[in-house]
C-alpha positions as CSV (number, residue, x, y, z in Angstrom):
1,M,-42.1,-265.0,-15.0
2,N,-40.7,-262.6,-17.6
3,K,-37.1,-263.1,-18.6
4,P,-34.7,-260.3,-17.7
5,G,-34.4,-257.7,-20.4
6,L,-37.8,-258.6,-22.0
7,Q,-41.1,-256.5,-21.6
8,S,-44.5,-258.1,-21.2
9,S,-47.0,-257.9,-24.1
10,S,-49.2,-254.7,-24.4
11,N,-52.5,-254.6,-22.4
12,P,-55.4,-255.0,-24.9
13,Y,-57.3,-252.3,-22.9
14,D,-54.5,-249.8,-23.5
15,V,-54.6,-250.5,-27.2
16,M,-58.4,-249.9,-27.3
17,S,-58.0,-246.7,-25.2
18,D,-55.4,-245.4,-27.7
19,L,-57.6,-246.2,-30.6
20,M,-60.6,-244.4,-29.1
21,M,-58.4,-241.4,-28.4
22,V,-57.4,-241.3,-32.1
23,I,-61.0,-241.6,-33.2
24,L,-62.0,-238.8,-30.9
25,I,-59.3,-236.5,-32.2
26,V,-60.3,-237.2,-35.8
27,F,-63.9,-236.6,-34.9
28,L,-63.1,-233.3,-33.3
29,L,-61.1,-232.2,-36.3
30,I,-64.0,-233.0,-38.6
31,I,-66.3,-230.9,-36.3
32,V,-63.9,-227.9,-36.3
33,T,-63.6,-228.1,-40.1
34,L,-67.4,-228.1,-40.4
35,I,-67.8,-225.1,-38.1
36,L,-65.2,-223.2,-40.0
37,S,-66.9,-224.0,-43.2
38,V,-70.3,-222.9,-41.9
39,S,-68.8,-219.8,-40.5
40,T,-67.3,-218.9,-43.8
41,H,-70.6,-219.5,-45.6
42,L,-72.4,-217.3,-43.0
43,N,-70.0,-214.5,-43.7
44,I,-70.8,-214.9,-47.4
45,V,-74.6,-214.6,-47.0
46,S,-74.6,-211.9,-44.3
47,R,-75.8,-208.5,-45.4
48,E,-73.0,-206.2,-44.3
49,S,-75.3,-203.1,-44.1
50,T,-78.0,-204.6,-41.8
51,Y,-77.8,-205.2,-38.0
52,S,-80.2,-205.9,-35.2
53,G,-80.2,-206.2,-31.4
54,G,-81.8,-208.1,-28.5
55,F,-85.1,-209.9,-28.1
56,Q,-87.7,-207.5,-26.8
57,R,-90.5,-206.0,-28.9
58,P,-89.3,-202.7,-30.2
59,S,-91.0,-199.7,-28.6
60,L,-90.6,-195.9,-28.5
61,I,-91.5,-194.1,-25.3
62,A,-92.7,-190.5,-25.8
63,D,-94.9,-187.7,-24.6
64,S,-95.7,-184.3,-26.1
65,I,-96.0,-181.1,-24.2
66,T,-97.5,-177.7,-25.2
67,S,-95.5,-175.0,-23.4
68,D,-96.9,-171.8,-21.9
69,S,-95.5,-170.0,-24.8
70,N,-97.7,-172.1,-27.1
71,K,-94.7,-174.1,-28.5
72,S,-95.0,-177.9,-28.8
73,Y,-92.3,-180.4,-27.9
74,I,-92.1,-184.2,-28.1
75,I,-90.0,-185.7,-25.3
76,T,-88.6,-189.3,-25.8
77,Y,-87.2,-191.5,-23.1
78,Q,-84.9,-194.4,-22.8
79,L,-86.2,-197.7,-21.3
80,N,-84.5,-199.8,-18.7
81,Y,-85.5,-203.3,-19.8
82,E,-84.3,-205.0,-16.6
83,K,-87.1,-203.3,-14.7
84,D,-89.3,-202.1,-17.6
85,I,-89.1,-198.6,-16.2
86,L,-87.9,-195.2,-17.5
87,I,-84.5,-194.2,-16.3
88,S,-82.9,-190.9,-15.4
89,A,-83.7,-187.6,-16.9
90,D,-80.4,-187.3,-18.6
91,V,-81.6,-189.5,-21.4
92,E,-84.8,-187.5,-22.1
93,C,-84.6,-186.0,-25.5
94,K,-86.5,-183.0,-26.7
95,F,-87.7,-182.7,-30.3
96,S,-90.0,-180.3,-32.1
97,P,-92.9,-182.0,-33.9
98,Q,-91.2,-181.3,-37.2
99,M,-87.9,-182.9,-36.0
100,F,-89.9,-185.9,-34.8
101,A,-91.6,-186.2,-38.2
102,N,-88.2,-186.0,-39.9
103,L,-87.0,-188.8,-37.8
104,L,-90.1,-191.1,-38.2
105,A,-90.0,-190.7,-42.0
106,F,-87.0,-193.1,-42.1
107,I,-88.4,-195.5,-39.6
108,D,-90.7,-198.3,-40.9
109,P,-92.8,-199.5,-38.0
110,G,-93.2,-203.0,-39.6
111,E,-96.4,-205.0,-39.7
112,L,-97.9,-207.9,-37.8
113,I,-101.2,-209.8,-38.2
114,Y,-103.0,-210.3,-34.9
115,K,-106.5,-211.6,-34.7
116,D,-107.0,-210.8,-38.4
117,R,-105.9,-207.2,-37.8
118,S,-102.9,-205.5,-39.4
119,L,-100.9,-203.7,-36.6
120,P,-97.5,-202.1,-36.5
121,M,-94.7,-204.2,-35.0
122,L,-93.2,-201.2,-33.3
123,T,-95.2,-199.8,-30.4
124,I,-95.4,-196.3,-29.0
125,R,-95.8,-195.9,-25.3
126,N,-96.7,-192.8,-23.4
127,K,-94.8,-192.1,-20.2
128,N,-97.2,-192.2,-17.2
129,Y,-96.6,-189.2,-15.0
130,E,-97.3,-189.8,-11.3
131,L,-100.2,-187.6,-10.4
132,E,-99.8,-188.4,-6.7
133,A,-96.4,-186.6,-6.9
134,I,-98.1,-183.3,-7.7
135,Q,-98.3,-181.3,-4.5
136,D,-99.5,-177.9,-5.7
137,A,-103.1,-177.6,-6.9
138,H,-102.0,-175.0,-9.5
139,E,-100.1,-177.8,-11.3
140,I,-103.5,-179.1,-12.6
141,E,-105.4,-176.6,-14.7
142,N,-108.6,-177.4,-16.6
143,G,-108.1,-181.1,-15.9
144,K,-104.7,-181.1,-17.6
145,V,-101.4,-182.0,-15.9
146,K,-98.9,-179.1,-15.9
147,I,-95.3,-180.2,-15.8
148,W,-91.7,-178.8,-15.8
149,K,-89.3,-180.5,-18.1
150,D,-85.8,-179.3,-19.2
151,G,-86.9,-175.7,-18.6
152,I,-90.2,-176.2,-20.3
153,I,-93.4,-175.3,-18.4
154,G,-96.5,-176.7,-20.1
155,F,-99.3,-179.3,-20.4
156,I,-99.1,-182.9,-21.6
157,D,-100.9,-183.0,-24.9
158,N,-100.2,-186.3,-26.7
159,S,-102.6,-185.5,-29.6
160,I,-99.7,-183.5,-31.1
161,M,-97.5,-186.6,-31.1
162,W,-100.2,-188.8,-32.6
163,S,-100.8,-186.3,-35.3
164,V,-97.2,-186.5,-36.3
165,V,-97.3,-190.3,-36.2
166,K,-100.4,-190.4,-38.4
167,N,-98.8,-188.3,-41.0
168,A,-95.5,-190.3,-41.0
169,W,-97.2,-193.7,-40.9
170,P,-100.7,-193.2,-42.6
171,A,-101.4,-196.9,-42.7
172,F,-101.9,-197.0,-38.9
173,G,-103.9,-195.1,-36.4
174,A,-102.9,-194.1,-32.8
175,N,-104.8,-197.0,-31.2
176,D,-102.9,-199.5,-33.4
177,F,-99.6,-198.7,-31.6
178,R,-101.1,-199.1,-28.2
179,I,-103.0,-202.4,-28.4
180,P,-101.2,-205.1,-26.2
181,I,-100.3,-208.2,-28.0
182,A,-100.9,-211.5,-26.2
183,G,-100.7,-214.9,-27.8
184,S,-99.6,-215.8,-31.3
185,F,-99.1,-213.4,-34.2
186,N,-97.5,-213.4,-37.6
187,V,-94.8,-210.8,-38.5
188,N,-95.3,-209.6,-42.1
189,R,-92.6,-207.0,-42.0
190,R,-89.9,-206.2,-39.4
191,P,-89.4,-202.6,-38.3
192,Q,-86.6,-201.0,-40.3
193,I,-84.5,-198.0,-39.2
194,Y,-82.7,-196.4,-42.2
195,Y,-79.7,-194.4,-41.4
196,E,-76.8,-192.6,-43.1
197,T,-73.6,-191.2,-41.8
198,I,-71.6,-188.0,-42.1
199,E,-68.0,-187.3,-41.1
200,K,-66.6,-183.8,-41.1
201,D,-63.7,-182.4,-39.1
202,D,-63.5,-185.5,-36.9
203,V,-67.2,-185.1,-36.0
204,K,-69.2,-188.3,-36.6
205,Q,-73.0,-188.1,-37.0
206,I,-75.9,-190.4,-37.7
207,I,-78.5,-189.1,-40.1
208,I,-82.0,-190.6,-39.9
209,G,-84.3,-188.9,-42.4
210,H,-83.7,-185.2,-41.9
211,C,-82.7,-185.7,-38.2
212,V,-79.0,-185.3,-37.5
213,L,-77.7,-187.0,-34.4
214,D,-74.2,-186.7,-33.0
215,I,-73.0,-190.1,-31.8
216,H,-72.1,-188.6,-28.5
217,S,-75.4,-186.9,-27.9
218,K,-78.1,-188.1,-25.5
219,E,-80.5,-188.4,-28.4
220,I,-78.8,-191.7,-29.4
221,G,-80.2,-193.2,-26.2
222,I,-83.8,-193.3,-27.6
223,F,-82.8,-196.1,-29.9
224,N,-82.0,-198.5,-27.0
225,S,-85.7,-199.5,-26.8
226,L,-85.8,-200.0,-30.6
227,A,-82.6,-202.0,-30.9
228,T,-84.2,-205.5,-30.6
229,A,-83.9,-208.7,-32.6
230,L,-87.2,-207.7,-34.3
231,T,-85.7,-204.5,-35.7
232,D,-83.3,-204.0,-38.6
233,F,-80.9,-201.0,-38.6
234,V,-80.2,-200.6,-42.3
235,Y,-77.2,-198.5,-43.4
236,L,-78.0,-196.5,-46.6
237,G,-74.6,-195.0,-47.1
238,P,-73.0,-191.6,-46.6
239,F,-75.2,-188.5,-46.6
240,D,-75.3,-186.9,-50.1
241,K,-77.4,-183.7,-50.4
242,E,-77.1,-183.5,-54.2
243,E,-78.3,-187.1,-54.6
244,R,-81.3,-186.4,-52.4
245,I,-82.2,-183.4,-54.5
246,N,-81.8,-185.4,-57.7
247,F,-84.4,-187.9,-56.4
248,L,-86.8,-185.1,-55.4
249,V,-86.5,-183.6,-58.9
250,K,-86.9,-187.0,-60.7
251,Y,-90.0,-188.2,-58.7
252,D,-91.7,-185.0,-57.5
253,G,-90.4,-182.3,-59.8
254,P,-88.5,-179.0,-59.4
255,D,-90.8,-177.7,-56.8
256,A,-89.7,-180.4,-54.5
257,A,-86.1,-179.4,-54.9
258,N,-87.0,-175.7,-54.2
259,Y,-88.8,-176.9,-51.1
260,Y,-85.6,-178.6,-50.0
261,E,-83.6,-175.3,-50.2
262,T,-86.3,-173.4,-48.4
263,W,-86.6,-176.0,-45.7
264,A,-82.8,-176.1,-45.2
265,Q,-82.8,-172.4,-44.1
266,A,-85.9,-172.7,-41.8
267,S,-84.3,-174.6,-38.9
268,D,-86.9,-177.4,-38.6
269,S,-89.8,-175.0,-38.5
270,F,-91.7,-177.3,-40.9
271,D,-91.6,-180.8,-42.2
272,G,-88.5,-181.9,-44.3
273,P,-88.8,-182.7,-48.0
274,F,-88.7,-186.4,-47.6
275,V,-91.7,-186.1,-45.2
276,K,-93.6,-184.0,-47.6
277,Y,-92.6,-185.9,-50.7
278,S,-93.0,-189.6,-49.9
279,K,-92.5,-191.0,-53.4
280,S,-89.0,-189.5,-53.6
281,R,-88.2,-190.9,-50.1
282,E,-89.4,-194.4,-51.0
283,E,-87.3,-194.5,-54.2
284,F,-84.3,-193.0,-52.5
285,I,-84.4,-195.7,-49.7
286,R,-85.0,-198.5,-52.2
287,Y,-82.1,-197.4,-54.4
288,R,-79.7,-197.1,-51.4
289,I,-80.8,-200.5,-50.0
290,L,-80.0,-202.2,-53.3
291,R,-76.4,-200.8,-53.2
292,N,-75.9,-202.7,-49.9
293,I,-73.2,-200.3,-48.7
294,T,-70.9,-201.4,-45.9
295,P,-70.9,-199.0,-42.9
296,P,-67.7,-197.3,-41.8
297,E,-65.8,-199.2,-39.1
298,W,-66.7,-196.7,-36.4
299,V,-70.5,-197.2,-36.9
300,K,-70.5,-200.6,-35.3
301,E,-68.3,-199.7,-32.3
302,E,-69.6,-196.2,-31.6
303,F,-73.2,-196.4,-32.6
304,L,-74.6,-200.0,-33.0
305,N,-72.8,-201.5,-30.0
306,K,-73.7,-198.5,-27.9
307,I,-77.4,-199.0,-28.5
308,G,-77.3,-202.8,-28.5
309,A,-78.0,-203.3,-32.3
310,N,-74.9,-205.3,-33.0
311,L,-76.2,-208.5,-34.6
312,K,-75.9,-209.2,-38.3
313,I,-79.1,-210.0,-40.1
314,M,-78.8,-212.9,-42.6
315,G,-80.0,-212.6,-46.1
316,A,-79.8,-214.4,-49.5
317,V,-76.5,-215.6,-50.9
318,K,-74.8,-212.8,-52.8
319,D,-74.4,-213.2,-56.5
320,E,-70.9,-214.1,-57.5
């Protein structure tokens, strides 16, 4: 029996429990310190100008139409990945073939090796119009489907689109973009989408090649199907017309600069200068990439997050 005023000796199990608790706390502190250290290192090696998105293979869904007035349009669509279907018409975007070429000029489709073949990583898919929905026989003429889109009455003619694609990406043919990939493949080069920005009078725009896109326009929606973990959205910096002209003069001569001025007044009636003069385009992109310019703060929130391309891409450690 214990004497009054005296406490019994401590339970050895309580001492062991307290010791284990101390060890656990120390262990957790070490883990947190390591996480913070790794996080800091990752921030050091991340390329501030390059972002990516989810996990699907990047694809562009498009069709081309020749109207009754003999004008050609390329219609792009946004994909609903949950059902792998095309969603409502309000995200259909209408481009002239020249505008489409101006856009593709600053998109590198990437490259993969599949069964000893070199294929683009990015795919292009044609929308399948439901022929059973056509009720009037006059909507089929000479074996071609006649459709109504955004006030356009015309025929589906995807040869127009493939002609643009071939000019923009001469290393690949139309069939290379449509071959299904099953099984293993090696990615040699990820797709790259090179973009610039312009801010004027509180209007924020994304420039891809010679194609100007307002961040609040429906055209932004076409990048949802391209914003995957296999695609890099690479920021080249703010738009600078004079710098573009300097590159055209340096690598393709004064005629290229004159072409720029003529094209600028033509309202996209023919291909832009960086489509026509590929050497200047390649050197301009290479120069801007090496500068590794950090995008404005609004780009991530109002453009990259909106399309789902909000993951940083890791690169080599920066030189100190």
